[in-house]
mmCIF file as gemmi writes it, N, C-alpha and C atoms, coordinates in Angstrom:
data_model
loop_
_atom_site.group_PDB
_atom_site.id
_atom_site.type_symbol
_atom_site.label_atom_id
_atom_site.label_alt_id
_atom_site.label_comp_id
_atom_site.label_asym_id
_atom_site.label_entity_id
_atom_site.label_seq_id
_atom_site.pdbx_PDB_ins_code
_atom_site.Cartn_x
_atom_site.Cartn_y
_atom_site.Cartn_z
_atom_site.occupancy
_atom_site.B_iso_or_equiv
_atom_site.pdbx_formal_charge
_atom_site.auth_seq_id
_atom_site.auth_asym_id
_atom_site.pdbx_PDB_model_num
ATOM 1 N N . MET Axp A 1 ? 9.488 -1.713 13.14 1 0 ? 1 A 1
ATOM 2 C CA . MET Axp A 1 ? 9.153 -1.751 11.67 1 0 ? 1 A 1
ATOM 3 C C . MET Axp A 1 ? 8.13 -0.646 11.706 1 0 ? 1 A 1
ATOM 4 N N . ALA Axp A 2 ? 7.173 -0.337 12.406 1 0 ? 2 A 1
ATOM 5 C CA . ALA Axp A 2 ? 6.242 0.679 12.327 1 0 ? 2 A 1
ATOM 6 C C . ALA Axp A 2 ? 6.983 2.053 12.344 1 0 ? 2 A 1
ATOM 7 N N . LEU Axp A 3 ? 7.881 2.289 13.109 1 0 ? 3 A 1
ATOM 8 C CA . LEU Axp A 3 ? 8.754 3.473 13.106 1 0 ? 3 A 1
ATOM 9 C C . LEU Axp A 3 ? 9.483 3.78 11.94 1 0 ? 3 A 1
ATOM 10 N N . LEU Axp A 4 ? 10.042 2.737 11.17 1 0 ? 4 A 1
ATOM 11 C CA . LEU Axp A 4 ? 10.589 2.704 9.9 1 0 ? 4 A 1
ATOM 12 C C . LEU Axp A 4 ? 9.666 3.302 8.846 1 0 ? 4 A 1
ATOM 13 N N . ARG Axp A 5 ? 8.555 2.668 8.997 1 0 ? 5 A 1
ATOM 14 C CA . ARG Axp A 5 ? 7.352 2.973 7.842 1 0 ? 5 A 1
ATOM 15 C C . ARG Axp A 5 ? 7.025 4.257 7.992 1 0 ? 5 A 1
ATOM 16 N N . LYS Axp A 6 ? 6.926 4.705 9.355 1 0 ? 6 A 1
ATOM 17 C CA . LYS Axp A 6 ? 6.454 6.2 9.658 1 0 ? 6 A 1
ATOM 18 C C . LYS Axp A 6 ? 7.514 7.261 9.101 1 0 ? 6 A 1
ATOM 19 N N . ASP Axp A 7 ? 8.845 6.878 9.257 1 0 ? 7 A 1
ATOM 20 C CA . ASP Axp A 7 ? 9.829 7.668 8.661 1 0 ? 7 A 1
ATOM 21 C C . ASP Axp A 7 ? 9.885 7.717 7.205 1 0 ? 7 A 1
ATOM 22 N N . ILE Axp A 8 ? 9.662 6.641 6.611 1 0 ? 8 A 1
ATOM 23 C CA . ILE Axp A 8 ? 9.538 6.466 5.075 1 0 ? 8 A 1
ATOM 24 C C . ILE Axp A 8 ? 8.276 7.33 4.602 1 0 ? 8 A 1
ATOM 25 N N . ARG Axp A 9 ? 7.227 7.301 5.277 1 0 ? 9 A 1
ATOM 26 C CA . ARG Axp A 9 ? 6.07 8.098 4.732 1 0 ? 9 A 1
ATOM 27 C C . ARG Axp A 9 ? 6.372 9.536 4.902 1 0 ? 9 A 1
ATOM 28 N N . SER Axp A 10 ? 6.699 9.899 6.066 1 0 ? 10 A 1
ATOM 29 C CA . SER Axp A 10 ? 7.337 11.314 6.082 1 0 ? 10 A 1
ATOM 30 C C . SER Axp A 10 ? 8.206 11.849 5.19 1 0 ? 10 A 1
ATOM 31 N N . ILE Axp A 11 ? 9.25 11.054 4.81 1 0 ? 11 A 1
ATOM 32 C CA . ILE Axp A 11 ? 10.18 11.358 3.928 1 0 ? 11 A 1
ATOM 33 C C . ILE Axp A 11 ? 9.561 11.561 2.462 1 0 ? 11 A 1
ATOM 34 N N . LYS Axp A 12 ? 8.741 10.459 2.227 1 0 ? 12 A 1
ATOM 35 C CA . LYS Axp A 12 ? 8.012 10.701 1.026 1 0 ? 12 A 1
ATOM 36 C C . LYS Axp A 12 ? 7.318 11.902 0.686 1 0 ? 12 A 1
ATOM 37 N N . LYS Axp A 13 ? 6.44 12.245 1.965 1 0 ? 13 A 1
ATOM 38 C CA . LYS Axp A 13 ? 5.497 13.342 1.803 1 0 ? 13 A 1
ATOM 39 C C . LYS Axp A 13 ? 6.486 14.556 1.657 1 0 ? 13 A 1
ATOM 40 N N . GLN Axp A 14 ? 7.586 14.77 2.234 1 0 ? 14 A 1
ATOM 41 C CA . GLN Axp A 14 ? 8.409 15.912 2.177 1 0 ? 14 A 1
ATOM 42 C C . GLN Axp A 14 ? 8.911 15.921 0.652 1 0 ? 14 A 1
ATOM 43 N N . LEU Axp A 15 ? 9.301 14.92 0.253 1 0 ? 15 A 1
ATOM 44 C CA . LEU Axp A 15 ? 9.669 14.8 -1.282 1 0 ? 15 A 1
ATOM 45 C C . LEU Axp A 15 ? 8.659 15.218 -2.34 1 0 ? 15 A 1
ATOM 46 N N . ILE Axp A 16 ? 7.249 14.831 -2 1 0 ? 16 A 1
ATOM 47 C CA . ILE Axp A 16 ? 6.315 15.066 -2.87 1 0 ? 16 A 1
ATOM 48 C C . ILE Axp A 16 ? 6.012 16.648 -2.727 1 0 ? 16 A 1
ATOM 49 N N . ALA Axp A 17 ? 6.002 17.131 -1.321 1 0 ? 17 A 1
ATOM 50 C CA . ALA Axp A 17 ? 5.742 18.559 -1.21 1 0 ? 17 A 1
ATOM 51 C C . ALA Axp A 17 ? 6.822 19.369 -1.937 1 0 ? 17 A 1
ATOM 52 N N . ALA Axp A 18 ? 8.12 19.007 -1.811 1 0 ? 18 A 1
ATOM 53 C CA . ALA Axp A 18 ? 9.19 20.021 -2.33 1 0 ? 18 A 1
ATOM 54 C C . ALA Axp A 18 ? 9.12 19.868 -3.901 1 0 ? 18 A 1
ATOM 55 N N . ASN Axp A 19 ? 8.581 18.9 -4.582 1 0 ? 19 A 1
ATOM 56 C CA . ASN Axp A 19 ? 8.411 18.844 -5.981 1 0 ? 19 A 1
ATOM 57 C C . ASN Axp A 19 ? 7.262 18.989 -6.612 1 0 ? 19 A 1
ATOM 58 N N . LEU Axp A 20 ? 6.321 19.348 -5.763 1 0 ? 20 A 1
ATOM 59 C CA . LEU Axp A 20 ? 4.835 19.526 -6.432 1 0 ? 20 A 1
ATOM 60 C C . LEU Axp A 20 ? 4.371 21.047 -6.056 1 0 ? 20 A 1
ATOM 61 N N . THR Axp A 21 ? 4.203 21.749 -7.16 1 0 ? 21 A 1
ATOM 62 C CA . THR Axp A 21 ? 3.734 23.168 -6.978 1 0 ? 21 A 1
ATOM 63 C C . THR Axp A 21 ? 2.257 23.241 -6.761 1 0 ? 21 A 1
ATOM 64 N N . LEU Axp A 22 ? 1.784 23.466 -5.763 1 0 ? 22 A 1
ATOM 65 C CA . LEU Axp A 22 ? 0.212 23.599 -5.619 1 0 ? 22 A 1
ATOM 66 C C . LEU Axp A 22 ? -0.107 24.904 -5.07 1 0 ? 22 A 1
ATOM 67 N N . THR Axp A 23 ? -1.167 25.385 -5.333 1 0 ? 23 A 1
ATOM 68 C CA . THR Axp A 23 ? -1.85 26.517 -4.903 1 0 ? 23 A 1
ATOM 69 C C . THR Axp A 23 ? -2.407 26.076 -3.633 1 0 ? 23 A 1
ATOM 70 N N . ASP Axp A 24 ? -2.901 27.278 -2.774 1 0 ? 24 A 1
ATOM 71 C CA . ASP Axp A 24 ? -3.443 26.815 -1.631 1 0 ? 24 A 1
ATOM 72 C C . ASP Axp A 24 ? -4.688 26.058 -1.844 1 0 ? 24 A 1
ATOM 73 N N . GLY Axp A 25 ? -5.478 26.315 -2.563 1 0 ? 25 A 1
ATOM 74 C CA . GLY Axp A 25 ? -6.703 25.579 -3.164 1 0 ? 25 A 1
ATOM 75 C C . GLY Axp A 25 ? -6.394 24.35 -3.335 1 0 ? 25 A 1
ATOM 76 N N . GLU Axp A 26 ? -5.555 24.036 -4.147 1 0 ? 26 A 1
ATOM 77 C CA . GLU Axp A 26 ? -4.964 22.756 -4.508 1 0 ? 26 A 1
ATOM 78 C C . GLU Axp A 26 ? -4.645 21.738 -3.561 1 0 ? 26 A 1
ATOM 79 N N . ALA Axp A 27 ? -3.63 22.47 -2.667 1 0 ? 27 A 1
ATOM 80 C CA . ALA Axp A 27 ? -3.121 21.752 -1.619 1 0 ? 27 A 1
ATOM 81 C C . ALA Axp A 27 ? -4.212 21.285 -0.613 1 0 ? 27 A 1
ATOM 82 N N . THR Axp A 28 ? -5.157 22.299 -0.446 1 0 ? 28 A 1
ATOM 83 C CA . THR Axp A 28 ? -6.216 21.986 0.409 1 0 ? 28 A 1
ATOM 84 C C . THR Axp A 28 ? -6.952 20.635 0.043 1 0 ? 28 A 1
ATOM 85 N N . LYS Axp A 29 ? -7.06 20.407 -1.18 1 0 ? 29 A 1
ATOM 86 C CA . LYS Axp A 29 ? -7.856 19.198 -1.7 1 0 ? 29 A 1
ATOM 87 C C . LYS Axp A 29 ? -6.8 18.006 -1.836 1 0 ? 29 A 1
ATOM 88 N N . PHE Axp A 30 ? -5.559 18.341 -2.221 1 0 ? 30 A 1
ATOM 89 C CA . PHE Axp A 30 ? -4.524 17.231 -2.475 1 0 ? 30 A 1
ATOM 90 C C . PHE Axp A 30 ? -4.076 16.483 -1.092 1 0 ? 30 A 1
ATOM 91 N N . TRP Axp A 31 ? -3.937 17.163 -0.135 1 0 ? 31 A 1
ATOM 92 C CA . TRP Axp A 31 ? -3.163 16.616 1.027 1 0 ? 31 A 1
ATOM 93 C C . TRP Axp A 31 ? -4.203 15.512 1.635 1 0 ? 31 A 1
ATOM 94 N N . PRO Axp A 32 ? -5.315 15.933 1.844 1 0 ? 32 A 1
ATOM 95 C CA . PRO Axp A 32 ? -6.345 15.019 2.528 1 0 ? 32 A 1
ATOM 96 C C . PRO Axp A 32 ? -6.349 13.509 1.776 1 0 ? 32 A 1
ATOM 97 N N . MET Axp A 33 ? -6.421 13.992 0.309 1 0 ? 33 A 1
ATOM 98 C CA . MET Axp A 33 ? -6.603 12.735 -0.527 1 0 ? 33 A 1
ATOM 99 C C . MET Axp A 33 ? -5.328 11.994 -0.51 1 0 ? 33 A 1
ATOM 100 N N . TYR Axp A 34 ? -4.13 12.44 -0.507 1 0 ? 34 A 1
ATOM 101 C CA . TYR Axp A 34 ? -3.023 11.819 -0.23 1 0 ? 34 A 1
ATOM 102 C C . TYR Axp A 34 ? -2.728 11.056 1.087 1 0 ? 34 A 1
ATOM 103 N N . GLU Axp A 35 ? -3.157 11.75 2.007 1 0 ? 35 A 1
ATOM 104 C CA . GLU Axp A 35 ? -3.185 11.169 3.39 1 0 ? 35 A 1
ATOM 105 C C . GLU Axp A 35 ? -4.242 9.717 3.415 1 0 ? 35 A 1
ATOM 106 N N . GLN Axp A 36 ? -5.289 9.82 2.773 1 0 ? 36 A 1
ATOM 107 C CA . GLN Axp A 36 ? -6.242 8.648 2.572 1 0 ? 36 A 1
ATOM 108 C C . GLN Axp A 36 ? -5.566 7.497 1.743 1 0 ? 36 A 1
ATOM 109 N N . TYR Axp A 37 ? -4.858 7.96 0.607 1 0 ? 37 A 1
ATOM 110 C CA . TYR Axp A 37 ? -4.358 6.842 -0.115 1 0 ? 37 A 1
ATOM 111 C C . TYR Axp A 37 ? -3.079 6.296 0.603 1 0 ? 37 A 1
ATOM 112 N N . SER Axp A 38 ? -2.273 7.199 1.236 1 0 ? 38 A 1
ATOM 113 C CA . SER Axp A 38 ? -1.257 6.563 2.1 1 0 ? 38 A 1
ATOM 114 C C . SER Axp A 38 ? -1.815 5.482 3.033 1 0 ? 38 A 1
ATOM 115 N N . VAL Axp A 39 ? -2.98 5.755 3.749 1 0 ? 39 A 1
ATOM 116 C CA . VAL Axp A 39 ? -3.456 4.967 4.848 1 0 ? 39 A 1
ATOM 117 C C . VAL Axp A 39 ? -3.815 3.69 4.164 1 0 ? 39 A 1
ATOM 118 N N . GLU Axp A 40 ? -4.589 3.736 2.978 1 0 ? 40 A 1
ATOM 119 C CA . GLU Axp A 40 ? -5.099 2.638 2.317 1 0 ? 40 A 1
ATOM 120 C C . GLU Axp A 40 ? -3.973 1.743 1.744 1 0 ? 40 A 1
ATOM 121 N N . LEU Axp A 41 ? -2.932 2.482 1.164 1 0 ? 41 A 1
ATOM 122 C CA . LEU Axp A 41 ? -1.816 1.633 0.558 1 0 ? 41 A 1
ATOM 123 C C . LEU Axp A 41 ? -0.948 0.967 1.749 1 0 ? 41 A 1
ATOM 124 N N . GLY Axp A 42 ? -0.89 1.531 2.919 1 0 ? 42 A 1
ATOM 125 C CA . GLY Axp A 42 ? -0.399 0.959 4.065 1 0 ? 42 A 1
ATOM 126 C C . GLY Axp A 42 ? -1.143 -0.287 4.41 1 0 ? 42 A 1
ATOM 127 N N . LYS Axp A 43 ? -2.46 -0.292 4.59 1 0 ? 43 A 1
ATOM 128 C CA . LYS Axp A 43 ? -3.221 -1.544 4.727 1 0 ? 43 A 1
ATOM 129 C C . LYS Axp A 43 ? -2.869 -2.638 3.813 1 0 ? 43 A 1
ATOM 130 N N . VAL Axp A 44 ? -2.886 -2.26 2.437 1 0 ? 44 A 1
ATOM 131 C CA . VAL Axp A 44 ? -2.678 -3.084 1.414 1 0 ? 44 A 1
ATOM 132 C C . VAL Axp A 44 ? -1.182 -3.797 1.741 1 0 ? 44 A 1
ATOM 133 N N . ASN Axp A 45 ? -0.042 -2.959 1.786 1 0 ? 45 A 1
ATOM 134 C CA . ASN Axp A 45 ? 1.102 -3.539 2.016 1 0 ? 45 A 1
ATOM 135 C C . ASN Axp A 45 ? 1.177 -4.325 3.426 1 0 ? 45 A 1
ATOM 136 N N . ASP Axp A 46 ? 0.601 -4.055 4.493 1 0 ? 46 A 1
ATOM 137 C CA . ASP Axp A 46 ? 0.402 -4.883 5.677 1 0 ? 46 A 1
ATOM 138 C C . ASP Axp A 46 ? -0.157 -6.335 5.357 1 0 ? 46 A 1
ATOM 139 N N . THR Axp A 47 ? -1.247 -6.268 4.434 1 0 ? 47 A 1
ATOM 140 C CA . THR Axp A 47 ? -1.853 -7.602 4.211 1 0 ? 47 A 1
ATOM 141 C C . THR Axp A 47 ? -0.79 -8.326 3.244 1 0 ? 47 A 1
ATOM 142 N N . ARG Axp A 48 ? -0.08 -7.946 2.278 1 0 ? 48 A 1
ATOM 143 C CA . ARG Axp A 48 ? 0.776 -8.456 1.615 1 0 ? 48 A 1
ATOM 144 C C . ARG Axp A 48 ? 1.976 -9.081 2.426 1 0 ? 48 A 1
ATOM 145 N N . ALA Axp A 49 ? 2.519 -8.271 3.332 1 0 ? 49 A 1
ATOM 146 C CA . ALA Axp A 49 ? 3.563 -8.655 4.297 1 0 ? 49 A 1
ATOM 147 C C . ALA Axp A 49 ? 3.169 -9.779 5.06 1 0 ? 49 A 1
ATOM 148 N N . SER Axp A 50 ? 1.742 -9.781 5.696 1 0 ? 50 A 1
ATOM 149 C CA . SER Axp A 50 ? 1.321 -10.737 6.391 1 0 ? 50 A 1
ATOM 150 C C . SER Axp A 50 ? 1.187 -12.143 5.593 1 0 ? 50 A 1
ATOM 151 N N . LEU Axp A 51 ? 0.831 -12.065 4.28 1 0 ? 51 A 1
ATOM 152 C CA . LEU Axp A 51 ? 0.556 -13.168 3.559 1 0 ? 51 A 1
ATOM 153 C C . LEU Axp A 51 ? 1.997 -13.82 3.232 1 0 ? 51 A 1
ATOM 154 N N . ILE Axp A 52 ? 2.904 -13.042 2.806 1 0 ? 52 A 1
ATOM 155 C CA . ILE Axp A 52 ? 4.213 -13.598 2.468 1 0 ? 52 A 1
ATOM 156 C C . ILE Axp A 52 ? 4.91 -14.214 3.755 1 0 ? 52 A 1
ATOM 157 N N . LYS Axp A 53 ? 4.706 -13.646 4.796 1 0 ? 53 A 1
ATOM 158 C CA . LYS Axp A 53 ? 5.067 -14.269 6.318 1 0 ? 53 A 1
ATOM 159 C C . LYS Axp A 53 ? 4.615 -15.54 6.433 1 0 ? 53 A 1
ATOM 160 N N . GLU Axp A 54 ? 3.224 -15.615 6.211 1 0 ? 54 A 1
ATOM 161 C CA . GLU Axp A 54 ? 2.559 -16.915 6.583 1 0 ? 54 A 1
ATOM 162 C C . GLU Axp A 54 ? 3.065 -17.89 5.33 1 0 ? 54 A 1
ATOM 163 N N . TYR Axp A 55 ? 3.091 -17.468 4.233 1 0 ? 55 A 1
ATOM 164 C CA . TYR Axp A 55 ? 3.759 -18.497 3.248 1 0 ? 55 A 1
ATOM 165 C C . TYR Axp A 55 ? 5.153 -18.935 3.529 1 0 ? 55 A 1
ATOM 166 N N . ALA Axp A 56 ? 6.036 -18.09 4.057 1 0 ? 56 A 1
ATOM 167 C CA . ALA Axp A 56 ? 7.342 -18.429 4.452 1 0 ? 56 A 1
ATOM 168 C C . ALA Axp A 56 ? 7.311 -19.276 5.301 1 0 ? 56 A 1
ATOM 169 N N . ASN Axp A 57 ? 6.555 -19.152 6.451 1 0 ? 57 A 1
ATOM 170 C CA . ASN Axp A 57 ? 6.569 -19.929 7.791 1 0 ? 57 A 1
ATOM 171 C C . ASN Axp A 57 ? 6.176 -21.293 7.483 1 0 ? 57 A 1
ATOM 172 N N . GLY Axp A 58 ? 5.224 -21.431 6.305 1 0 ? 58 A 1
ATOM 173 C CA . GLY Axp A 58 ? 4.834 -22.903 5.971 1 0 ? 58 A 1
ATOM 174 C C . GLY Axp A 58 ? 5.596 -23.565 4.889 1 0 ? 58 A 1
ATOM 175 N N . TYR Axp A 59 ? 6.612 -22.825 4.375 1 0 ? 59 A 1
ATOM 176 C CA . TYR Axp A 59 ? 7.272 -23.225 3.122 1 0 ? 59 A 1
ATOM 177 C C . TYR Axp A 59 ? 7.949 -24.649 3.497 1 0 ? 59 A 1
ATOM 178 N N . GLY Axp A 60 ? 7.829 -25.421 2.393 1 0 ? 60 A 1
ATOM 179 C CA . GLY Axp A 60 ? 8.316 -26.738 2.735 1 0 ? 60 A 1
ATOM 180 C C . GLY Axp A 60 ? 7.243 -27.873 3.256 1 0 ? 60 A 1
ATOM 181 N N . THR Axp A 61 ? 6.267 -27.34 3.972 1 0 ? 61 A 1
ATOM 182 C CA . THR Axp A 61 ? 5.366 -28.297 4.562 1 0 ? 61 A 1
ATOM 183 C C . THR Axp A 61 ? 3.654 -28.097 3.958 1 0 ? 61 A 1
ATOM 184 N N . LEU Axp A 62 ? 3.689 -26.945 3.124 1 0 ? 62 A 1
ATOM 185 C CA . LEU Axp A 62 ? 2.392 -26.827 2.533 1 0 ? 62 A 1
ATOM 186 C C . LEU Axp A 62 ? 2.013 -27.745 1.556 1 0 ? 62 A 1
ATOM 187 N N . THR Axp A 63 ? 0.845 -28.13 1.483 1 0 ? 63 A 1
ATOM 188 C CA . THR Axp A 63 ? 0.607 -28.879 0.137 1 0 ? 63 A 1
ATOM 189 C C . THR Axp A 63 ? 0.252 -27.745 -0.954 1 0 ? 63 A 1
ATOM 190 N N . ASP Axp A 64 ? 0.26 -28.37 -2.184 1 0 ? 64 A 1
ATOM 191 C CA . ASP Axp A 64 ? -0.026 -27.318 -3.218 1 0 ? 64 A 1
ATOM 192 C C . ASP Axp A 64 ? -1.295 -26.563 -3.205 1 0 ? 64 A 1
ATOM 193 N N . GLU Axp A 65 ? -2.407 -27.053 -2.659 1 0 ? 65 A 1
ATOM 194 C CA . GLU Axp A 65 ? -3.458 -26.256 -2.309 1 0 ? 65 A 1
ATOM 195 C C . GLU Axp A 65 ? -3.304 -25.295 -1.19 1 0 ? 65 A 1
ATOM 196 N N . GLN Axp A 66 ? -2.614 -25.614 -0.215 1 0 ? 66 A 1
ATOM 197 C CA . GLN Axp A 66 ? -2.285 -24.693 0.837 1 0 ? 66 A 1
ATOM 198 C C . GLN Axp A 66 ? -1.606 -23.412 0.425 1 0 ? 66 A 1
ATOM 199 N N . ALA Axp A 67 ? -0.551 -23.797 -0.427 1 0 ? 67 A 1
ATOM 200 C CA . ALA Axp A 67 ? 0.35 -22.786 -1.084 1 0 ? 67 A 1
ATOM 201 C C . ALA Axp A 67 ? -0.291 -22.006 -2.041 1 0 ? 67 A 1
ATOM 202 N N . PHE Axp A 68 ? -1.178 -22.46 -2.717 1 0 ? 68 A 1
ATOM 203 C CA . PHE Axp A 68 ? -1.958 -21.472 -3.694 1 0 ? 68 A 1
ATOM 204 C C . PHE Axp A 68 ? -2.576 -20.446 -3.026 1 0 ? 68 A 1
ATOM 205 N N . GLY Axp A 69 ? -3.319 -20.695 -1.908 1 0 ? 69 A 1
ATOM 206 C CA . GLY Axp A 69 ? -4.152 -19.693 -1.421 1 0 ? 69 A 1
ATOM 207 C C . GLY Axp A 69 ? -3.397 -18.365 -1.002 1 0 ? 69 A 1
ATOM 208 N N . PRO Axp A 70 ? -2.161 -18.388 -0.238 1 0 ? 70 A 1
ATOM 209 C CA . PRO Axp A 70 ? -1.348 -17.16 -0.041 1 0 ? 70 A 1
ATOM 210 C C . PRO Axp A 70 ? -0.808 -16.699 -1.362 1 0 ? 70 A 1
ATOM 211 N N . THR Axp A 71 ? -0.294 -17.553 -2.191 1 0 ? 71 A 1
ATOM 212 C CA . THR Axp A 71 ? 0.228 -16.888 -3.288 1 0 ? 71 A 1
ATOM 213 C C . THR Axp A 71 ? -0.79 -16.292 -4.227 1 0 ? 71 A 1
ATOM 214 N N . HIS Axp A 72 ? -1.959 -16.758 -4.402 1 0 ? 72 A 1
ATOM 215 C CA . HIS Axp A 72 ? -2.916 -16.036 -5.113 1 0 ? 72 A 1
ATOM 216 C C . HIS Axp A 72 ? -3.296 -14.537 -4.493 1 0 ? 72 A 1
ATOM 217 N N . GLN Axp A 73 ? -3.199 -14.969 -3.176 1 0 ? 73 A 1
ATOM 218 C CA . GLN Axp A 73 ? -3.629 -13.536 -2.489 1 0 ? 73 A 1
ATOM 219 C C . GLN Axp A 73 ? -2.793 -12.412 -2.513 1 0 ? 73 A 1
ATOM 220 N N . ILE Axp A 74 ? -1.49 -12.919 -2.429 1 0 ? 74 A 1
ATOM 221 C CA . ILE Axp A 74 ? -0.463 -11.91 -2.664 1 0 ? 74 A 1
ATOM 222 C C . ILE Axp A 74 ? -0.448 -11.246 -4.055 1 0 ? 74 A 1
ATOM 223 N N . ASN Axp A 75 ? -0.615 -12.085 -5.268 1 0 ? 75 A 1
ATOM 224 C CA . ASN Axp A 75 ? -0.807 -11.475 -6.424 1 0 ? 75 A 1
ATOM 225 C C . ASN Axp A 75 ? -2.019 -10.488 -6.468 1 0 ? 75 A 1
ATOM 226 N N . VAL Axp A 76 ? -2.873 -11.007 -5.851 1 0 ? 76 A 1
ATOM 227 C CA . VAL Axp A 76 ? -4.307 -10.002 -5.715 1 0 ? 76 A 1
ATOM 228 C C . VAL Axp A 76 ? -3.932 -8.595 -5.3 1 0 ? 76 A 1
ATOM 229 N N . HIS Axp A 77 ? -2.999 -8.589 -4.047 1 0 ? 77 A 1
ATOM 230 C CA . HIS Axp A 77 ? -2.751 -7.386 -3.541 1 0 ? 77 A 1
ATOM 231 C C . HIS Axp A 77 ? -1.581 -6.69 -3.965 1 0 ? 77 A 1
ATOM 232 N N . ARG Axp A 78 ? -0.88 -7.272 -5.016 1 0 ? 78 A 1
ATOM 233 C CA . ARG Axp A 78 ? 0.35 -6.664 -5.691 1 0 ? 78 A 1
ATOM 234 C C . ARG Axp A 78 ? 0.118 -5.325 -6.098 1 0 ? 78 A 1
ATOM 235 N N . ARG Axp A 79 ? -1.045 -5.289 -7.028 1 0 ? 79 A 1
ATOM 236 C CA . ARG Axp A 79 ? -1.358 -3.822 -7.659 1 0 ? 79 A 1
ATOM 237 C C . ARG Axp A 79 ? -2.823 -3.613 -7.366 1 0 ? 79 A 1
ATOM 238 N N . PRO Axp A 80 ? -3.024 -3.082 -6.07 1 0 ? 80 A 1
ATOM 239 C CA . PRO Axp A 80 ? -4.496 -2.655 -5.914 1 0 ? 80 A 1
ATOM 240 C C . PRO Axp A 80 ? -4.97 -1.418 -6.642 1 0 ? 80 A 1
ATOM 241 N N . ARG Axp A 81 ? -6.01 -1.374 -6.912 1 0 ? 81 A 1
ATOM 242 C CA . ARG Axp A 81 ? -6.734 -0.232 -7.729 1 0 ? 81 A 1
ATOM 243 C C . ARG Axp A 81 ? -7.443 0.819 -6.474 1 0 ? 81 A 1
ATOM 244 N N . LEU Axp A 82 ? -6.354 1.499 -5.805 1 0 ? 82 A 1
ATOM 245 C CA . LEU Axp A 82 ? -6.823 2.341 -4.648 1 0 ? 82 A 1
ATOM 246 C C . LEU Axp A 82 ? -7.723 3.598 -5.344 1 0 ? 82 A 1
ATOM 247 N N . TRP Axp A 83 ? -7.258 4.069 -6.306 1 0 ? 83 A 1
ATOM 248 C CA . TRP Axp A 83 ? -7.702 5.463 -6.803 1 0 ? 83 A 1
ATOM 249 C C . TRP Axp A 83 ? -8.252 4.846 -8.211 1 0 ? 83 A 1
ATOM 250 N N . ARG Axp A 84 ? -9.558 5.319 -8.364 1 0 ? 84 A 1
ATOM 251 C CA . ARG Axp A 84 ? -10.103 5.252 -9.773 1 0 ? 84 A 1
ATOM 252 C C . ARG Axp A 84 ? -10.66 6.474 -10.373 1 0 ? 84 A 1
ATOM 253 N N . SER Axp A 85 ? -10.541 6.801 -11.529 1 0 ? 85 A 1
ATOM 254 C CA . SER Axp A 85 ? -11.045 8.013 -11.936 1 0 ? 85 A 1
ATOM 255 C C . SER Axp A 85 ? -12.635 7.88 -11.989 1 0 ? 85 A 1
ATOM 256 N N . PRO Axp A 86 ? -13.306 9.059 -11.629 1 0 ? 86 A 1
ATOM 257 C CA . PRO Axp A 86 ? -14.73 9.114 -11.589 1 0 ? 86 A 1
ATOM 258 C C . PRO Axp A 86 ? -15.525 8.393 -12.843 1 0 ? 86 A 1
ATOM 259 N N . SER Axp A 87 ? -14.935 8.433 -14.031 1 0 ? 87 A 1
ATOM 260 C CA . SER Axp A 87 ? -15.476 7.714 -15.146 1 0 ? 87 A 1
ATOM 261 C C . SER Axp A 87 ? -15.251 6.13 -15.204 1 0 ? 87 A 1
ATOM 262 N N . ARG Axp A 88 ? -14.442 5.567 -14.284 1 0 ? 88 A 1
ATOM 263 C CA . ARG Axp A 88 ? -14.32 4.32 -14.138 1 0 ? 88 A 1
ATOM 264 C C . ARG Axp A 88 ? -14.887 3.506 -12.981 1 0 ? 88 A 1
ATOM 265 N N . GLN Axp A 89 ? -15.562 4.266 -12.162 1 0 ? 89 A 1
ATOM 266 C CA . GLN Axp A 89 ? -16.205 3.78 -10.869 1 0 ? 89 A 1
ATOM 267 C C . GLN Axp A 89 ? -17.664 3.502 -11.151 1 0 ? 89 A 1
């Protein structure tokens, strides 16, 4: 799974690089930020996958209260705010 994710990230980066025209100065600023974003998004996706797996493993035996916890956490992690404009921080 980790190898598949690495391949997907690599292809995604190549696609972005091929379609994004950046000056050297812009690229110097953009790519480190993109890498940080990619790492943070990976962590969020790992958390979501773990929560979904936990929920699926207990499906049918969980009480309503037990089921609500992972479901709520999955929804919280669905659309994270990884990047905020300086005016919104």
